[in-house]
C-alpha positions in Angstrom: 0.0 -24.7 -11.4 2.4 -24.6 -14.1 4.0 -28.2 -15.3 7.6 -28.7 -14.4 9.7 -31.0 -16.1 12.8 -32.1 -13.9 14.9 -33.3 -16.3 15.0 -30.2 -18.4 16.3 -28.4 -15.2 18.8 -30.8 -14.5 20.5 -30.6 -17.8 20.3 -26.7 -18.2 21.7 -26.8 -14.8 20.1 -23.5 -13.8 16.5 -22.7 -12.8 15.0 -19.3 -12.6 11.2 -19.2 -10.8 8.7 -16.8 -11.4 9.8 -15.0 -7.8 8.5 -12.5 -5.9 8.4 -8.6 -6.7 10.1 -9.3 -10.5 11.6 -6.1 -11.4 10.1 -4.6 -14.7 12.5 -5.4 -17.2 10.3 -5.7 -20.2 9.2 -3.2 -22.7 5.5 -3.5 -23.9 4.4 -3.2 -27.4 0.7 -2.3 -27.4 -1.5 -3.0 -30.5 -5.1 -1.6 -30.4 -7.5 -2.6 -32.9 -11.3 -1.6 -33.4 -13.4 -4.0 -35.1 -15.1 -3.4 -38.5 -19.2 -2.9 -38.1 -19.7 -5.8 -40.4 -17.7 -8.1 -38.6 -19.1 -11.5 -38.0 -18.6 -13.6 -34.9 -15.1 -15.1 -35.0 -12.6 -16.6 -31.9 -10.5 -13.5 -31.1 -7.2 -15.4 -31.6 -8.3 -15.9 -35.2 -9.2 -12.3 -35.8 -5.9 -11.6 -34.5 -3.9 -13.8 -36.2 -5.4 -12.0 -39.3 -5.1 -8.6 -38.4 -1.9 -8.3 -36.5 1.5 -8.4 -38.7 4.5 -10.5 -37.3 2.6 -12.7 -34.9 1.7 -16.1 -34.8 -1.1 -18.5 -33.0 1.4 -19.3 -30.2 2.1 -15.4 -29.4 -1.7 -14.9 -29.5 -2.5 -17.7 -27.3 0.8 -16.8 -24.8 -0.9 -13.4 -24.5 -4.1 -14.8 -23.9 -2.8 -16.8 -21.2 -0.9 -14.2 -19.6 -4.0 -11.7 -19.4 -2.8 -9.7 -21.8 -5.7 -9.4 -24.1 -8.5 -6.9 -23.4 -11.6 -6.4 -25.0 -13.7 -3.2 -24.2 -11.5 -2.9 -21.0 -12.1 -6.6 -19.9 -9.4 -9.2 -20.2 -10.7 -12.2 -22.2 -9.6 -15.7 -23.3 -8.5 -17.0 -26.6 -12.1 -18.4 -27.4 -13.8 -15.0 -27.0 -15.7 -14.4 -30.1 -15.1 -10.6 -31.5 -18.0 -8.6 -32.1 -18.7 -5.4 -34.6 -16.9 -2.3 -32.7 -15.2 -4.3 -30.1 -12.1 -2.3 -29.0 -9.2 -4.8 -28.2 -5.7 -4.2 -26.8 -3.1 -6.5 -27.1 0.2 -6.1 -25.1 3.1 -8.4 -26.1 6.3 -8.5 -23.6 9.4 -7.6 -25.8 13.1 -8.4 -24.6 14.5 -5.3 -22.5 17.6 -3.9 -23.5 20.6 -6.7 -24.3 23.1 -4.8 -22.0 26.4 -6.8 -20.8 26.9 -6.6 -17.1 29.9 -4.8 -16.5 31.8 -4.9 -12.6 30.7 -1.8 -10.7 32.3 -0.4 -7.6 29.2 -0.3 -5.6 28.9 -0.9 -1.9 27.0 -4.3 -0.8 25.8 -5.3 2.5 26.9 -9.0 2.7 25.2 -11.0 5.3 26.7 -14.2 4.3 29.0 -15.6 1.8 30.8 -18.8 1.2 32.5 -20.9 -2.4 29.1 -21.3 -3.8 26.3 -18.4 -2.9 26.2 -15.3 -1.0 23.3 -13.5 1.1 22.9 -9.6 0.3 20.8 -7.1 2.2 19.5 -4.9 -0.6 18.7 -1.1 0.2 15.8 0.5 -1.1 16.2 2.2 -4.2 19.1 -0.2 -6.1 17.6 -2.2 -8.7 18.7 -5.7 -9.0 19.5 -6.6 -12.6 20.1 -4.1 -15.5 17.0 -3.3 -17.9 15.0 -0.9 -19.4 16.0 2.2 -17.9 18.5 1.1 -15.8 21.7 0.1 -18.2 24.3 0.2 -14.9 24.6 0.8 -11.2 22.6 -2.3 -10.2 22.9 -5.0 -7.3 24.1 -7.2 -9.9 26.7 -4.7 -11.4 27.9 -4.5 -7.6 27.8 -8.7 -7.1 30.1 -8.7 -10.5 32.7 -6.0 -9.0 32.8 -8.0 -5.6 33.2 -11.3 -7.6 35.7 -10.1 -10.5 38.9 -12.0 -9.3 36.3 -15.4 -9.1 37.2 -17.2 -12.6 34.2 -19.1 -12.4 31.9 -16.3 -12.1 30.5 -14.8 -15.3 27.9 -11.9 -14.9 26.5 -12.5 -18.2 25.8 -16.1 -17.7 22.2 -16.9 -16.8 22.8 -20.2 -15.0 24.8 -18.0 -12.3 23.7 -14.9 -10.3 20.2 -14.2 -8.8 18.2 -16.6 -7.6 15.4 -14.4 -6.9 14.6 -10.4 -7.1 12.6 -7.8 -5.5 11.5 -4.6 -6.4 13.8 -1.4 -7.1 12.2 0.1 -4.1 11.6 -2.9 -2.0 14.6 -3.4 0.6 15.7 -6.4 1.9 17.6 -10.0 1.5 18.2 -12.1 -1.5 20.6 -15.1 -2.6 22.9 -15.2 -5.1 24.3 -18.3 -6.7 28.1 -18.5 -7.7 27.6 -21.7 -9.7 25.1 -23.3 -12.0 24.7 -26.2 -9.7 23.9 -23.8 -6.7 21.4 -21.8 -8.6 19.5 -24.7 -10.0 19.3 -26.2 -6.6 18.4 -23.2 -5.1 15.7 -22.4 -7.7 14.2 -25.9 -7.0 13.6 -24.7 -3.9 11.9 -21.5 -4.6 9.8 -23.5 -6.9 8.9 -26.2 -4.6 8.0 -23.4 -2.0 10.2 -25.2 0.6 12.3 -21.7 1.3 11.2 -19.6 4.4 10.5 -16.0 3.5 9.0 -13.1 5.3 8.4 -9.8 4.9 7.3 -6.6 6.9 5.0 -3.9 5.5 2.9 -1.0 6.5 -0.4 -0.9 5.1 -3.0 1.6 5.3 -6.0 1.2 7.9 -6.7 -1.0 10.8 -6.3 -4.7 9.6 -9.0 -6.1 11.7 -8.4 -9.6 11.7 -5.0 -10.8 13.5 -4.1 -13.1 10.9 -5.3 -14.3 7.3 -4.8 -15.8 3.7 -5.2 -13.9 0.5 -5.4 -16.5 -2.3 -6.1 -14.8 -6.0 -4.8 -15.4 -9.5 -2.3 -12.3 -10.5 -2.4 -10.8 -13.9 -1.3 -7.6 -15.5 -3.7 -4.6 -15.0 -5.5 -4.2 -18.3 -6.1 -0.6 -17.5 -2.7 0.4 -16.2 0.3 -1.6 -17.5 2.5 -0.5 -14.9 0.4 -2.3 -12.1 -0.7 -6.0 -11.5 -3.8 -7.1 -10.2 -6.3 -10.2 -8.9 -8.0 -11.6 -11.5 -11.8 -11.9 -11.4 -11.2 -15.2 -13.3 -9.5 -17.8 -11.8 -8.3 -19.4 -15.2 -6.6 -16.0 -16.1 -3.3 -15.0 -14.3 -1.2 -16.9 -12.1 -1.8 -18.5 -8.8 -0.7 -16.6 -5.8 -1.1 -17.1 -1.9 -0.3 -14.7 0.7 -0.5 -15.2 4.5 -0.5 -12.3 6.6 -0.3 -11.5 10.5 -0.7 -8.2 12.4 2.3 -7.2 14.3 1.1 -3.8 15.2 -2.0 -1.5 14.8 -1.1 2.4 14.5 -4.1 4.5 14.6 -4.7 4.5 11.0 -1.7 2.1 9.5 -1.0 -1.4 10.4 2.6 -2.9 10.5 1.8 -6.5 9.1 4.2 -9.5 8.3 3.7 -11.3 5.3 4.8 -15.0 4.6 4.8 -16.0 0.7 3.7 -19.4 -0.3 3.8 -18.5 -4.0 6.4 -15.4 -5.4 4.8 -13.4 -8.1 5.0 -10.0 -9.4 4.2 -7.2 -6.8 2.3 -10.1 -5.0 2.3 -8.7 -1.6 1.3 -5.1 -3.2 -1.6 -6.5 -5.1 -2.8 -9.1 -2.4 -2.9 -6.3 0.1 -4.6 -3.9 -2.1 -7.1 -6.5 -2.8 -8.2 -6.8 0.8 -8.3 -2.9 1.0 -4.8 -2.2 2.7 -2.6 -0.6 0.2 0.9 -0.4 1.3 1.9 2.9 2.6 3.7 5.2 0.3 3.2 2.9 -2.7 3.1 5.4 -5.2 2.0 2.6 -8.2 -1.0 1.5 -6.3 -2.3 4.7 -4.4 -0.6 4.2 -1.2 1.2 7.7 -1.5 -2.1 9.5 -0.7 -3.9 9.7 2.5 -6.4 7.0 2.3 -7.3 6.7 6.2 -7.4 9.5 8.9 -9.0 13.0 9.9 -9.3 16.2 7.6 -7.1 18.1 10.4 -4.2 20.0 8.9 -1.9 18.8 11.2 -2.6 15.1 10.7 -1.6 15.7 7.1 1.4 17.2 7.7 2.0 14.6 10.1 1.4 11.8 7.2 3.3 14.1 4.6 6.4 13.9 7.1 5.7 10.2 7.2 6.2 9.7 3.3 9.4 12.1 3.7 10.8 9.7 6.2 10.4 6.7 4.1 10.1 7.8 0.5 8.9 4.2 -1.2 6.6 1.5 -0.3 6.7 0.5 3.2 8.0 -3.3 2.3 10.9 -4.8 3.6 12.2 -8.6 3.0 13.1 -9.4 6.5 13.8 -13.3 6.4 15.3 -15.6 4.1 15.7 -19.7 4.9 16.7 -21.9 2.6 18.9 -25.8 2.4 22.4 -25.0 1.5 22.7 -26.6 -1.9 26.0 -28.3 -1.0 26.0 -29.1 2.8 22.6 -29.7 3.1 22.1 -27.4 6.3 19.5 -25.4 6.9 20.3 -21.7 6.4 18.3 -18.7 8.2 18.7 -15.1 7.8 16.9 -12.1 9.4 17.6 -8.6 8.9 17.0 -5.2 10.7 14.4 -2.8 9.4 16.5 -0.4 7.6 16.5 3.4 9.1 13.6 4.9 6.5 11.5 2.1 7.4 12.0 2.2 11.0 11.8 6.0 11.4 8.3 6.2 9.9 7.4 3.3 11.9 8.3 5.1 15.3 6.7 8.5 13.9 3.5 6.3 13.6 4.0 4.8 17.4 4.2 8.3 18.7 1.0 9.5 17.2 -0.5 6.3 17.6 0.2 7.0 21.6 -0.5 10.7 21.7 -3.7 10.4 19.9 -7.1 10.6 22.1 -8.4 7.0 21.3 -8.0 4.3 19.1 -9.7 4.8 15.6 -11.3 2.1 14.2 -11.1 3.1 10.7 
């Protein structure tokens, strides 16, 4: 677990946790090196300092801690000793485009609002914050428009605004802070894991256990920088825990509820894949292929129709609970499954009901 200095949070007035399904708002500068034939064994951090321009020991150490240094396709630590002809790949995170947030008249589904916060139900397809490739048309642009007459809310001030984030193609509940004090208070709750968050997901396959827990450090996949993965080395990546419960088994897919103990980038998507149950229609992790079922053409047509009904990963942030930063009241919100998700689940229910026998596939 990472260290945390309460004093620094109180002084800054805001704290943004490493939250669930963080949007890909960074660009990646990838450097590839091949070690010379005559290279003698040397720690990789020292080697990279001598062979990579405009870097520092601190940057190299941060990259190693983040699991962003790979040798011959495998993530290594900073004390790894390079060998002749090693293929080294180091990936630096560089800041996304610096765009000022301007108010845009985009419809918002506001579930709750008061003087210090608002809870919104984000539709799938809406990016939460401007970044690389998404300079406008985001949730925070919509929030800026909604609060444009509030003199105390500056959408470009990092001490206010989104407390946590979800992916573009994930739908569901988010809380927005209107003041620095509210954001700091809510941020502490996310950090201390006292918030209540459940997600509904449809995953490929029959999840045999009624409930379970997935524990595994999450790091960036060295073979595919768009993906995260569970690190085979528990000293690499960020500690993550997901609790799941099967809500319904529907032949070749399962409807599950996921309860987050931590919040990491792509956490549910990565952890469910790790136990063999990729999210339905998740194009980043391979769920947009037919992974379970029969070879019949009618079944293939049925699945592809389900892909069209829900044209994104089947993941919805259904509930959100937290303590109100001013009143101290426990707030709890529940959201309906969106139409695309619901239509796809109903299709699987009809298929499962009509199929001749249950498949334990």
